[in-house]
C-alpha positions in Angstrom: -11.6 -18.9 12.9 -15.3 -19.8 12.9 -16.1 -16.2 12.5 -13.9 -16.0 9.4 -15.6 -18.9 7.9 -19.0 -17.5 8.6 -18.0 -14.3 6.8 -17.2 -16.4 3.7 -20.9 -17.4 3.7 -21.7 -13.7 3.9 -19.9 -13.2 0.6 -22.1 -15.7 -1.2 -25.3 -14.1 0.2 -24.8 -10.4 0.2 -22.1 -9.8 -2.4 -23.0 -11.6 -5.5 -21.1 -11.0 -8.7 -22.6 -7.9 -10.4 -22.9 -9.3 -13.9 -23.1 -12.5 -16.0 -19.5 -12.0 -16.9 -18.5 -11.8 -13.3 -20.4 -15.0 -12.5 -17.8 -16.9 -14.5 -15.5 -16.5 -11.5 -15.6 -18.9 -8.6 -15.0 -16.9 -5.4 -15.0 -18.7 -2.1 -13.1 -19.1 1.1 -12.5 -22.8 0.6 -9.1 -24.3 0.1 -7.5 -24.2 -3.4 -7.3 -21.5 -6.0 -10.9 -20.8 -6.9 -10.2 -17.8 -9.2 -9.3 -18.9 -12.7 -6.2 -16.9 -13.6 -7.3 -16.9 -17.2 -10.5 -15.0 -16.2 -8.9 -12.7 -13.7 -5.8 -11.8 -15.5 -5.0 -11.0 -19.1 -2.3 -13.1 -20.8 1.1 -11.6 -20.4 1.2 -10.7 -24.1 -2.0 -8.7 -23.8 -1.0 -7.2 -20.4 2.3 -5.8 -21.4 1.2 -4.9 -24.8 -1.7 -3.0 -23.4 -2.1 0.8 -23.8 0.2 2.7 -21.6 -0.5 5.8 -19.7 0.8 8.9 -21.6 2.5 10.8 -18.8 4.8 13.4 -20.2 8.4 13.4 -19.1 9.2 16.6 -17.3 12.8 16.4 -16.0 15.2 13.6 -15.4 14.6 10.3 -13.5 15.6 9.7 -9.9 19.1 8.3 -9.8 20.9 6.2 -7.1 22.2 8.2 -4.1 25.9 8.5 -3.1 25.9 5.9 -0.5 29.2 7.3 1.0 27.2 10.5 1.8 24.6 8.6 3.9 23.6 10.7 6.9 21.5 10.5 10.0 17.9 9.2 9.6 15.0 11.0 11.3 11.3 10.6 12.1 9.1 13.7 11.9 12.3 15.9 11.7 13.7 14.4 15.0 17.1 12.8 14.4 17.4 9.2 15.4 20.2 7.7 17.5 20.5 5.0 14.8 23.1 4.3 12.2 21.3 2.7 9.3 23.9 3.4 6.6 24.7 0.3 4.6 28.3 -0.5 3.8 29.8 1.0 0.7 31.8 -0.2 -2.3 33.6 1.6 -5.0 32.6 -0.9 -7.7 29.0 -0.7 -8.9 27.7 -3.1 -11.5 24.6 -2.6 -13.8 22.4 -5.5 -12.8 21.1 -7.8 -15.6 18.2 -10.2 -14.7 19.5 -13.8 -15.0 17.7 -16.2 -17.4 14.6 -17.6 -16.0 14.0 -21.4 -15.8 11.5 -22.7 -13.4 9.6 -19.9 -11.6 10.0 -19.6 -7.8 6.5 -19.7 -6.3 5.7 -17.4 -3.4 3.3 -19.3 -1.1 0.7 -17.9 1.4 2.3 -17.6 4.8 -0.7 -19.0 6.7 -0.6 -22.3 4.7 3.1 -22.9 4.8 4.0 -26.6 5.0 6.3 -27.7 7.9 9.2 -28.5 5.6 9.0 -25.1 3.9 8.8 -23.3 7.3 11.9 -25.1 8.5 13.7 -24.0 5.4 12.5 -20.4 5.9 13.5 -20.3 9.5 17.0 -21.7 8.8 17.5 -19.0 6.1 16.6 -16.2 8.6 18.7 -17.9 11.3 21.7 -17.8 9.0 21.0 -14.2 8.0 20.8 -13.2 11.7 24.1 -15.1 12.4 25.9 -12.8 9.9 25.2 -9.9 12.3 27.5 -11.6 14.8 30.2 -13.0 12.5 30.5 -10.0 10.2 28.3 -7.0 11.0 29.4 -5.3 7.8 28.2 -8.1 5.6 25.4 -6.5 3.5 23.5 -9.8 3.5 23.1 -9.7 7.3 19.7 -9.2 8.9 20.5 -5.8 10.3 22.1 -4.5 7.2 19.1 -5.7 5.1 16.8 -3.7 7.5 19.1 -0.7 7.2 18.4 -0.6 3.4 14.8 0.4 4.1 15.8 2.8 6.9 18.3 4.7 4.7 16.0 5.0 1.7 12.9 5.9 3.7 14.0 8.1 6.5 16.1 10.9 4.9 19.5 9.3 5.3 20.2 9.7 1.5 20.1 12.8 -0.7 19.3 12.8 -4.4 22.5 12.4 -6.4 24.5 15.7 -6.6 22.0 17.7 -4.4 21.1 18.4 -0.8 17.5 17.4 -1.6 16.5 14.3 0.4 15.6 11.1 -1.5 12.3 9.2 -0.9 10.9 6.0 -2.3 7.5 6.5 -0.6 4.5 8.6 -1.7 5.1 8.3 -5.4 5.4 6.0 -8.4 8.7 4.7 -7.0 6.9 2.8 -4.2 6.1 -0.4 -6.0 9.3 -0.8 -8.1 11.7 0.0 -5.3 10.1 -2.4 -2.9 9.9 -5.1 -5.6 13.6 -4.9 -6.1 14.2 -4.9 -2.3 12.2 -8.1 -1.9 13.8 -9.6 -4.9 17.4 -9.4 -3.5 16.2 -10.2 0.0 14.7 -13.4 -1.3 17.7 -14.3 -3.4 20.0 -13.7 -0.4 17.9 -16.1 1.8 18.0 -18.7 -0.9 21.7 -18.4 -1.3 22.3 -18.8 2.5 20.6 -22.2 2.4 21.8 -23.1 -1.1 18.3 -23.3 -2.4 17.7 -21.3 -5.6 14.0 -22.3 -5.5 13.3 -20.6 -2.2 10.5 -18.0 -2.5 9.4 -15.5 0.2 6.0 -16.3 1.7 3.3 -13.6 1.4 1.0 -12.5 4.1 -2.4 -13.0 2.5 -4.2 -10.3 4.5 -6.6 -9.6 1.6 -8.3 -13.0 2.1 -10.4 -13.9 5.2 -8.3 -17.0 5.9 -5.1 -14.9 6.0 -6.5 -11.9 7.9 -4.4 -12.5 11.0 -0.7 -12.3 11.7 0.5 -15.6 10.3 1.3 -18.0 13.2 4.8 -18.7 11.8 5.7 -15.2 13.1 4.2 -15.8 16.5 6.5 -18.5 17.8 8.7 -17.0 20.5 11.4 -19.6 19.8 11.5 -18.9 16.1 13.9 -16.5 14.3 10.8 -15.1 12.6 9.6 -13.7 16.0 9.8 -10.0 16.9 9.1 -8.7 20.4 8.2 -5.3 19.1 4.6 -5.9 18.1 1.2 -5.0 19.4 0.4 -7.6 22.0 -3.3 -7.2 21.3 -2.9 -8.3 17.7 -1.3 -11.7 18.1 -3.2 -14.6 16.4 -6.1 -15.1 16.1 -6.9 -11.4 16.2 -8.3 -10.3 12.9 -6.5 -7.7 10.9 -8.1 -4.3 10.6 -7.3 -2.7 7.2 -8.9 0.5 8.5 -6.9 0.4 11.7 -6.7 3.6 13.8 -4.8 3.8 17.1 -6.7 4.9 20.1 -10.0 3.5 19.1 -11.6 0.5 20.8 -10.6 -2.9 19.4 -13.3 -4.3 17.1 -15.2 -7.2 18.7 -17.3 -8.3 15.6 -14.9 -10.4 13.5 -17.4 -10.9 10.7 -18.1 -7.2 10.4 -14.3 -6.6 10.4 -13.8 -9.0 7.6 -16.5 -7.3 5.5 -14.8 -4.0 6.1 -11.5 -5.4 5.0 -12.9 -6.8 1.8 -14.7 -3.6 1.1 -11.4 -1.7 1.6 -9.6 -3.9 -0.9 -12.3 -3.6 -3.5 -12.2 0.2 -3.3 -8.3 0.3 -3.4 -8.0 -2.1 -6.3 -11.2 -1.7 -8.4 -12.1 2.0 -8.2 -9.0 3.3 -9.9 -9.3 5.4 -13.0 -5.7 6.4 -13.8 -2.5 4.5 -13.3 -1.0 7.2 -11.0 -4.0 6.8 -8.7 -2.9 3.3 -7.9 0.9 3.6 -8.4 1.4 7.0 -6.9 2.1 10.3 -8.7 5.3 11.2 -10.6 8.5 12.1 -8.8 11.6 13.1 -10.7 15.1 14.4 -10.0 15.3 17.8 -8.4 11.8 17.7 -7.0 11.2 17.9 -3.3 10.1 14.8 -1.4 6.4 14.0 -2.4 3.8 14.7 0.3 1.8 11.6 1.5 -1.2 12.7 -0.6 0.7 11.7 -3.7 0.8 8.0 -2.7 -1.3 5.5 -4.5 -4.4 3.8 -3.1 -2.8 0.7 -1.6 0.2 2.6 -0.2 -1.9 5.1 1.7 -4.6 2.5 2.6 -4.1 -1.2 3.5 -0.3 -1.0 3.4 -0.2 1.7 6.0 -2.9 0.1 8.1 -0.9 -3.2 8.4 2.2 -1.3 9.4 0.3 0.5 12.2 -1.7 -2.6 13.2 1.4 -4.7 13.9 3.7 -2.1 15.4 3.9 -1.8 19.2 2.0 1.2 20.5 4.1 1.2 23.6 7.2 2.3 21.6 7.8 5.9 20.7 7.2 5.4 17.0 5.3 2.1 17.2 8.5 0.2 16.3 9.1 -2.1 14.7 6.6 -2.4 11.9 4.9 0.9 12.8 7.6 3.1 11.3 9.6 3.0 8.2 13.1 3.2 9.8 12.5 0.1 12.0 10.1 -1.9 9.8 12.7 -4.1 8.3 13.7 -5.4 11.8 10.5 -7.5 11.8 10.5 -10.5 9.5 6.8 -10.1 9.1 7.6 -6.9 7.2 8.9 -8.8 4.2 5.8 -11.1 4.0 3.6 -8.0 4.4 5.3 -6.3 1.4 5.3 -9.5 -0.5 1.5 -9.2 -0.5 1.7 -5.5 -1.3 3.8 -6.6 -4.3 1.2 -9.2 -5.2 -1.5 -6.4 -5.2 0.6 -4.8 -8.0 0.7 -8.0 -9.9 -3.1 -8.5 -9.5 -3.9 -4.9 -10.4 -1.8 -5.0 -13.6 -3.8 -8.1 -14.7 -7.3 -6.9 -13.9 -9.6 -6.7 -16.9 -10.4 -3.0 -16.6 -10.1 -0.1 -19.1 -7.5 1.7 -16.9 -4.1 1.7 -18.5 -1.7 -0.3 -16.3 1.6 0.6 -17.8 3.4 3.9 -17.3 5.6 4.7 -20.3 7.2 7.9 -19.0 11.0 7.5 -19.2 11.4 9.4 -15.9 9.6 6.4 -14.3 11.2 3.6 -16.3 14.7 4.9 -15.9 14.6 5.7 -12.2 17.4 3.8 -10.6 18.5 2.4 -7.2 21.4 0.5 -5.6 21.1 -2.8 -3.8 23.5 -5.6 -2.7 22.9 -8.9 -4.4 23.4 -12.4 -2.9 27.1 -12.3 -3.9 27.7 -9.1 -1.8 28.1 -7.1 -5.0 26.6 -3.6 -5.2 24.4 -3.4 -8.2 22.4 -0.7 -10.0 18.9 -1.5 -11.1 16.1 0.3 -13.0 12.4 0.6 -12.2 11.6 -0.4 -15.8 13.0 -3.8 -15.3 10.6 -5.0 -12.6 7.3 -4.5 -14.5 6.8 -8.3 -15.0 7.5 -10.4 -11.9 7.8 -13.5 -14.0 10.8 -12.1 -15.8 12.3 -11.7 -12.4 11.8 -15.4 -11.9 8.9 -15.6 -9.4 5.2 -15.8 -9.3 2.5 -16.1 -6.6 0.6 -19.2 -5.7 -3.0 -18.9 -6.9 -5.4 -18.2 -4.0 -9.0 -17.0 -3.8 -9.5 -13.2 -4.4 -12.9 -12.6 -2.6 -12.6 -8.8 -2.6 -12.9 -8.9 -6.4 -16.7 -9.1 -6.0 -17.2 -7.1 -2.9 -18.8 -4.2 -4.5 -21.2 -2.6 -2.1 -24.9 -3.4 -2.4 -26.7 -0.7 -4.4 -28.8 1.7 -2.3 -32.4 0.9 -3.1 -33.9 4.2 -2.3 -33.0 7.3 -4.3 -32.0 10.1 -2.1 -32.2 13.7 -3.2 -29.5 16.1 -2.0 -31.9 18.6 -0.7 -33.1 16.0 1.8 -29.6 15.3 3.3 -27.9 18.7 3.0 -29.3 20.3 6.1 -26.0 20.3 7.9 -23.8 20.8 4.8 -22.0 24.0 3.9 -20.6 25.3 0.7 -16.9 25.0 0.2 -16.1 28.7 0.5 -17.5 28.6 4.1 -15.5 25.5 5.0 -12.0 25.7 3.5 -9.2 25.8 4.4 -10.3 23.3 7.0 -8.5 22.0 10.1 -10.0 18.5 10.3 -10.8 18.6 14.1 -14.4 17.8 13.3 -16.6 16.1 10.7 -17.2 18.3 7.7 -20.2 18.0 5.4 -19.8 20.0 2.2 -22.1 20.7 -0.6 -20.1 20.3 -3.8 -21.2 21.2 -7.3 -21.1 18.5 -10.0 -19.7 19.3 -13.4 -23.2 19.1 -14.8 -26.6 17.6 -13.8 -26.6 13.9 -14.5 -22.9 13.8 -15.2 -21.5 10.3 -14.3 -17.9 10.3 -15.4 -16.5 12.4 -12.6 -13.8 12.4 -9.9 -13.7 14.0 -6.5 -10.5 15.9 -5.7 -9.5 16.5 -2.1 -7.0 19.2 -2.5 -4.0 20.8 -0.8 -3.7 18.3 2.0 -1.2 19.2 4.7 -0.6 16.5 7.3 1.7 16.8 10.2 4.8 14.8 9.7 4.9 13.9 13.4 1.6 12.1 13.7 -0.2 9.1 12.3 -3.2 10.7 10.5 -6.2 9.2 8.8 -9.6 10.4 7.4 -12.4 8.8 5.4 -14.5 10.4 2.6 -18.2 9.7 1.9 -20.6 10.9 -0.9 -24.3 11.5 -0.2 -24.3 9.7 3.1 -27.6 10.1 5.0 -25.6 9.9 8.2 -23.9 12.9 9.7 -21.3 10.6 11.2 -20.9 7.5 8.9 -18.7 4.8 10.3 -18.7 1.8 7.9 -16.6 1.4 4.8 -18.7 -1.5 3.3 -21.5 0.9 2.3 -22.1 2.4 -1.1 -21.4 6.0 0.0 -17.8 5.3 1.1 -15.4 6.8 -1.4 -12.0 6.1 0.2 -9.4 6.8 2.8 -6.2 8.8 3.4 -3.7 7.6 6.0 0.0 8.1 6.7 2.6 7.0 9.2 4.6 9.6 11.2 7.2 10.6 8.6 8.8 13.8 7.5 9.8 13.7 3.9 12.9 15.8 3.6 14.6 18.1 6.1 14.9 21.8 6.8 13.7 23.9 3.9 13.4 20.7 1.8 10.8 19.3 4.2 7.6 18.1 2.5 5.6 19.3 5.5 5.7 22.7 3.8 4.2 21.2 0.7 0.7 19.9 -0.1 -0.9 17.2 -2.2 -4.2 16.1 -3.5 -6.0 12.8 -3.7 -8.5 11.6 -6.3 -11.6 9.4 -5.8 -13.4 7.9 -8.8 -17.2 8.6 -8.6 -18.7 6.8 -11.7 -19.3 3.5 -10.0 -20.1 5.1 -6.7 -22.8 7.2 -8.3 -24.4 3.9 -9.6 -24.1 2.3 -6.1 -25.7 5.2 -4.3 -28.5 5.5 -6.9 -27.8 9.1 -7.4 -30.6 11.4 -8.6 -29.9 12.5 -12.1 -31.4 15.9 -11.6 -29.1 16.8 -8.7 -26.5 19.4 -9.5 -24.6 18.9 -6.2 -23.5 16.1 -3.9 -22.9 16.1 -0.2 -19.3 15.1 0.7 -18.6 14.1 4.3 -15.0 14.1 5.5 -14.6 12.1 8.7 -11.4 12.4 10.8 -10.3 9.0 12.2 -6.9 9.8 13.7 -5.4 13.1 14.7 -7.6 15.2 12.4 -6.5 18.3 14.2 -3.1 17.7 12.5 -4.6 17.8 9.0 -5.5 20.9 7.0 -7.4 20.5 3.7 -7.4 23.3 1.3 -10.6 22.5 -0.7 -12.6 19.9 -2.6 -14.1 19.9 -6.0 -15.6 17.6 -8.6 -14.0 17.4 -12.0 -14.5 15.4 -15.2 -12.7 12.1 -15.1 
């Protein structure tokens, strides 16, 4: 832990707030909530009255599946010898959020008081006991894990079709998981007769929480799971850029800096709501390819899944694959922090619209069992405000908020770094088995308000794949993400969206990286008409095909 504390000092010396406005914030790694919520977040009236994204409705919203038609789940097209179909009921109720009194407060898992931990462990113990006393009780530990498996691994079809249903890689990712955690939390509270119980969040975006919380590492606790990477038990520092098969990092301070830089890019360099939330997905459409996921889903979210899962298992079970992730209690605290990222992002004072007003998004619907074992229908549009759902997050420091990379002092001309770069027509389509350096035209000399599109990405459904993107790097093989030239990351777990002729491995998607702030940070030459884009494969690049890249007006 000494190295984590030393990295906090690095924050104060190398990553100072970029403006007088930013200096109003207090960012530190000391105890207590240093970031003033009034500064970081807009008031709820301003937040939810803010300008919404004008995304045109194109079809009909995704509707709940026919649970009685639940089928066999698969990974990468390979059927699993697993039955993860939840029990079914004929009666389905439209769920109405109950009146909110005192808010439940989700605490950071690494700072959980002993009394709270005892309560949490007892709730999980009783949930596990239901597996023995009544395996069909939808509140049981296994049945709760099955919910994620069924929705995420092709066990359900879209209502009235043979097109598989997915809640990953689109704008459904955040609302579906928020509802999932909401009912999971209420079930736990009901089992211990404590309506104030709130699910702890794994604070992996803060240096003090950048390790698997020790509450999950007690082999005598119901929170323990044997199917985890043995190299990543506490106090190993989380790697939000984790790639299997690479040497384990040995410099904790450098790793913390990388993690904070990762979070800054995912949270702050977002120009459109769909870049953060994920792109649209409506009824009748094929399962979205991974490239349509938002920044957090395809970045830190995926890295944590892979970092915790056991590499000795075929699909890195438990947390390393969607079908088995819910078997690890740490999954729910991991996703509690993912949910917290949505709350924080919606409150950031940026010009990016945070709301999506498309009825195909708002009226998307799902089915869950509540704490009373009743099957209920819920809407995506009812989870936009976590406080209306009766919970909030304990205030903690948010150090990534000011981890903008230091500005490159020397101005670099493209002609001086383009020796090994080729023009797009000579590069694409590209199988990413090697580093590619591409000379890409800007929309106009000196243009600042631009985005980089990496287009027509085809990633094998059978493999974990990952690549990083840099702009005007002087290195042919850049490695760090806390440098100004780093634009972002694409990563996905082994997962085939759909099956047969509906498989998304036949489809392709594109990802967008905002360049305006990056141009400032790399001190771009205003006369340059082109930039050098470097694409670096980090995992299984030979299983990725990229159709092209281009720069467009934002």
